[in-house]
N, C-alpha and C positions, 0 to 999 in steps of 0.2 A: 977921342978915337972914333973912327967911322963905324957906324953900326952895320951889321951884316944884313943884306937884303934877303927877305924870305917870303915864301908863299905859305899861307896857312890853309889847312884842310881839316874839316870835320868829316869823319867817316863813321856814319851811324848804322850799325848793325842791330839785329834784333837782340843780341846778347851784349856785345861790347860797344861802347860809345868811345870813339877815339879822336884825338886831336893831334895833328902833326904840324911841324914847320919844316919846309924844304928849302935848301939854298938854290942858287941859280943853276947848279949842276944836278938838281933833283936828289941831293943827298939829304937824308934825314938829320936835322940838327936838334929836334925836340919832339918828344911824344908824351902823351898822357892818355891813360885808359880809365874808364869807369864803367860801372854797371848801374842801371836804374831799374828798380823793381817794377814789374808790371802792375797795373791796376785792372779793374774790370769795367766793362761797358754796362749799359742799362739792363742787359740780359745776363749779366754775370760772367761774360766771356772775357778772357785775358786780353789786354790791349796796352799799347804804349802810354806811358804817363807823359803827355805832351807838356803839361805845366812844368814838371820837374826837368824835362829835357830842355825846354826853352830857357829855364833859369841856368842850367849847367852851361849851355852854349854861350849865353851872354856873359856870365861871370868869368868863365875860363878865357874868353877872348878879351874881355876888358882887362883882366888881370895881366895877361901877357903883353898887352899894349902898354899898360901902366908901368911895367917893370923897366921899360926903356932899353932893354937889352938888344932888341931886334928892330929892324926897319921893315915892318910888314907892308908889302906893296900890293898884295892880292890875297883873296880868300875865296875858297870854293867848297863845295859840299858833295859828298856821295852818300847814297843810302839805298836801302832795299826799295823795291818798287811795289806795284800792285796795291798801293795804299794812297788814300786821299785825305786831305785835311780840308774841311768845309768852312768857309768864312762868310760872314754876313757883310752887309754894305759898310759896316764900320770896322771890318777886319777882325771881328770877334769869332773865335772858334765855336761852331754850332753843335758839333757832335764829337764823340770819341773818335780816335783814329781806328776804324774798324779793322780788326785783324784779318788778314787774307786767308786764314784757316777757318774763319767763322762760317758755319753752315748757313746757307741762304734758304729761305722757305721753298719747299718743293713747288708749291702752287705759283710762286712768283716766277721761278725758272720755267715752268711749263707754259705760263702765259707768254713769257718773252719768246720762247722758241716757236710757239704756235703762231705768234704774230709775225715773226721775222724769218720763218723758213726752216726751222729745225736746227739741231745741234751741228750736224755735218756741214750744212751750208754756211753757218756762222763761223765754224771752225776753219773751213777752207778759205773764206774771204778775209778773215782777220788773222790767219796763220797762228791760231791759238787753240791748243787742246782745251776742251771745255771743262773747267774745274771750279765752278761756283765763284766764290769771292776772289779767288786767285785771278780771275778775269775781272779786273777791278772796275771796268765799265758797268758790270752787273751790280756792283755796289750802289752806283748812282741810280740805276733803274729800280733797285730794291727800295732805296730811300724815297724815290718819287712815288712808288706804288703804296708803300706802307707807312710813310711819314710825310704826307703831302704838305703839312704845315711847316715842317722843317725845310723841305725842299724849296718851298716858295721863298724862304729867307736866304737861300744860298746865292751869294753874289759870285763867288768863285770857288770851284773845286780844284785844289792844287795838288798835283802829284807830290809825294812826300819830299823828294830832293828839292823841288822848287819852293815848297813851304819853308824849308830851312833857309833858302836864299831870301825868301820874302821877309823872314824875321829880321834881316839886316838891311833890306832895301825898301820894304814896303811896296814893292812893285810886283804884281801878280803876272807870272809868265808860265808857259809850257815849252818843252823841247822834245826832240825826237826820241831820245833813249827812254824817257819815262812813258811816252805815248805808246812806244812799240814793244813794251815788255808784257806780252800776253794779256792786254787789257780788254780786248774785244772792241776797242774804239776805232782802230785803224783798218781800213780796207787796203790790203797790200796789192790788190789788183788794180785799183783806181788811184792809189797813192794819195788818199785823202781820208777824212773821217768817214766811217761807215754810214750808210743811209739811215740806219736805225737811230744814230746819234742825232741827226737833224730832225727826224720825225718826232722824237721824244723831247726836243728842245734842249738836249744835253749840251749841245754846242754853245748855247748861250751862257753857260756857267763855266766853260773851259777857257782858261786864260790864253791870250795870243801866243802863237807859236814863234819861237826864235831859234836861231842856231845854238847848239850846245856850247859853241865857242864864245857866245855873247858874254860880254862883261859890262858892268855898270860902274862908271867912275863916280864915286861918292865921297863926301866928307863924313867920316864916322868918328865921333868923339874927337873932333878937331884934327883928324888925321885923314889925308887923302888916300883912299884905298880902292883898288879895282875889285869888284865883287862879282863872282860868277853866278850862273843861274842854276848850278847843280847838275848832277848826272846820276843815272841809274848804276848801281854798283857793278853788275855783271858787264855792262858795256864799258865801264871805267877800267875794269881789270884787263880788258882786251887792248886798251889803247897803247900801253908801252910796246906791245908786240907789233901792232899795226904801224905805229910811228917809226919803229926801228927796222922793220923787215919789209922788203919790197916783194919778195917771192911769196906765192900763196902758201899758207900753212893752216893747220888746225890746232887750236888750243884746247887741251883737256884739263879742265879745272876740277880738282877732286876735293872732296870734303863730305859734309852731310849729304849734299847732292853731288853727283858726278855729271858735269855739264860739258858737252863737246860743242865748241864754237867755231864755225866756219864763216869768216867774214868775206869769203871769195865765192859766194854762190848766190845767184839770182833766180834759181828755180822756184816756180810756184809749187807749194807743198801739195802732195797728193793726199787722198783719204787715208791711204796706208801709212804715210808719214805721220799724220795726225793721230791715228789710232795707236801709234807707237811712241807717243809723247814727244813728237818732233814739233818744233815751233820756229817762228822767226822773232828775233830781236831787231832793233834798228841801230845802225851806227850813227855817229854824231851828224853825219851828212844826210841821214834819212835812208841810206841804202840798207838793204836787208842783211841780216846775219842768220844763217841757217844753224839751228841749235837742236841738240837732243839732250835729254836729261833723264836720270833715274836716281832713285833714293838709295844709292849704293852705300854711302857712309853710314847712314842710319841703320840699314839692314846689317851691315858689317858689325856695328856695335852690338846690336841685339844678339846676333849669332855668336859673337866672341864671348859675350857674357854667359851664354848657355854652355858653350864649350868649356869655359873655365870651371863652371859648376860640375860638369860631367867628369872632367879629367883632374879636378882638384888643383887648378892653376889660378893664381891671383891675376886680376885684370892688369894687363901690361906685359904679361909673359909673351903674348903674341908678337910684340914688337921686335923680339930677338930671333924670331923664326926665319931661317934663311932658305932660299930656294934649293930644293933637292931634286936634281935631274932624274935620278933613278926612280924616286918615289913618284914624281910627276908622270913619267912614262908608264909606270905600272898602273896608276889610277886611270889614265886615259885609254889604256888598252882594253878596258871593259867599262865604257861610259855608262853612267847611271846617275839619276837625280837622288840625292840624299837629304837635301835641305828643303824644308817648307819655308818659303820667304813670307814675311809678315807685312812688310811695308812697300813692296815693289809690285807695281801693277802691270809691268810689261808682260807680254805673252810668253809663257814657257810651260813646260810639262808640269802639271800639278800633282802633288802627293799629299796625303792626309796629315802626315806629321813628319818632323825631322827624325831620321833614324841613322845614327852614326855608330851603332854598337859593333859593327864589323871593323871599326878602326881602333887599334890598340893604343895609339898614342895621340896626343894633342896635335902633333905635327902632321900626322896623316889627315886628320879631320880638317885641319887648317888648310892644307893644300887643296883638299876637295872643295871646301868653301870658296877658295879663290878661283878654282876652275869654273864653278857655277856662276860666280859673279862676273868673271872675265868673259864668259859666253855672252852675257848681256852687254858688257862693255864693248866688246868687238862689234856686236850688232848695232849699237847706238853710234859708235864712231863711224862705221861704214855708211850709216844712214846720213850722218851729218856731212860727210865728204861728198856723198851723192855722185853725180857724174863728172865732178871736177877732177880730171886726170892730171892737172898741173900741181896739185898738192902733193908734195914729197917730204914735207916736214911736219912733225907732230911735237908740240911742246906740252909737257905735263907739269902742272903746278899743284900745290895744295898738299894735304896731309898724306896722301898715298905715295908720294915720292919717297917716303921713308920705309915703305913696305917692299922688302926685297922680292918677295914672291910676285907681287903685282907688277913691278917694273920689269922683272925678267920675263913674265908672260907677255907684257906689252912688246918687249923686244923680240919675242918669238912670233907672235901673231902679226906684227907689223914690220917684219924683217926687211921689207922692200922700201921702208921709209927711214928718213933720218930722224931719230928720236932724241930729244933732249929733255932732261928733267931740270926744273928751275926751282929756285928757292927765293921767294921774296914775300914777306908778310905785308908788304906795303902796296901791292899791285893796285888795289882799288883806290887808295888815297893818292898814289902816284899819278894815276890816270886823271884824277880830278885836278891835280896840280898842273899837269901837262896841258890839259885842254884850255886852261885859262892863260897859259904862257905863250909868248911869241918865240920862245927858244926851241929850236929843233934839236932832235937827238939823232945820232948816227947808228949804223948797224952794229957797232961795238957795245952799245949801251947795255943790252941784255947780258952779254958776256961779262962785262965789268961789274954789273950790279945784281944780276939774278943767279949767280953761281951755277951757270949752265954746266951740265954734265952729259957727255955723250953716252948713249946706250948702244953698245955694239949689237948688231943682229945676233939673235940667239938661234943657233942651228942645232936641232936635236935629231938623233937617229931614232925613229919610231919603229 
């Protein structure tokens, strides 16, 4: 019997490590999830267990090959960015994969900005709000300044998705989506590495840049397979939309972070943009993606837990709260801030502590929380859209598509746009499969595979 041709994808998140097989129509035919406990680096800070991850990648792929059930013709990789794996001349890993939340020494950052023109200048040129190790190029600067003996041994510093590919090919490469995810490495004005990268000799340890569509034809365990170079997860999740839709749109990806992605904007970011956590990613062809983000899902979880304690509701009760038009209109008739946000840094009126004692029921407080979160969501979406008047469609994916109050408020605030909610837990992995395939998709792909639902404009009498 003829074996089914499939593309394999490893999708590596901070929490879940996933393995998929997709057929020629990008339908999932196999999946496997695992979690790998973190270890700590030399400073005791949590980090990825690269050794266990490598073992899992190889054993899972070898096992699926050995079953003989599928004809695996290609493999690719998607993962989180802002992370480097440092290799010596023999391909040995020299350091832990430093966590992008790890604080960098204040004196190192001060020296960097004093040398290269200050935070605002660097932020504008690299289209990256300044966030320490989240600007992963600063990780390289930090190693050079504080661990010079280690730095001297680095032959290649590979972005994390490209390290995953390297494990299977042995070929060190870089590509645009990894370089462009708030790394501080790329000057979006000159469309090349930033001047500081050359002055510090960082360019000498960065692997050659190739197209994200690049694949390497290899023989792996006596099997000819096309191996991709990997892709940054946010950029990967955008691809099914970019490949299937020709008209400009904005993608709102909701979860722990709420990220607004506009792949149809070539504006240079202003200081105001950057102060409001606006940044640029890069598409697979090197074109910029204007993006805004804020820690909505994280804040939502924190506040919901507190409301549950106050009103005696178990966690999960909030999932059944439906939008109440009369309650909403009453709350916005006397606008006021009631919640003190703990993890959101966007500018808003500050209060000393959360005060919801005037709300008699959980549902009232919940609606007020969504009003305050939505005010920031509207602000960040409008900033991502910028001056692009051609954008008339907004796609919403992720966890908040199940939040009835959230989607109704989106339909109200963006009543002049065509809004669709989408459901696909495979977006990141699908993008990685698509970028390595020659098979095109048509405009019906999202409708057939993403469970698109129209949100009719919500008109309220205030």
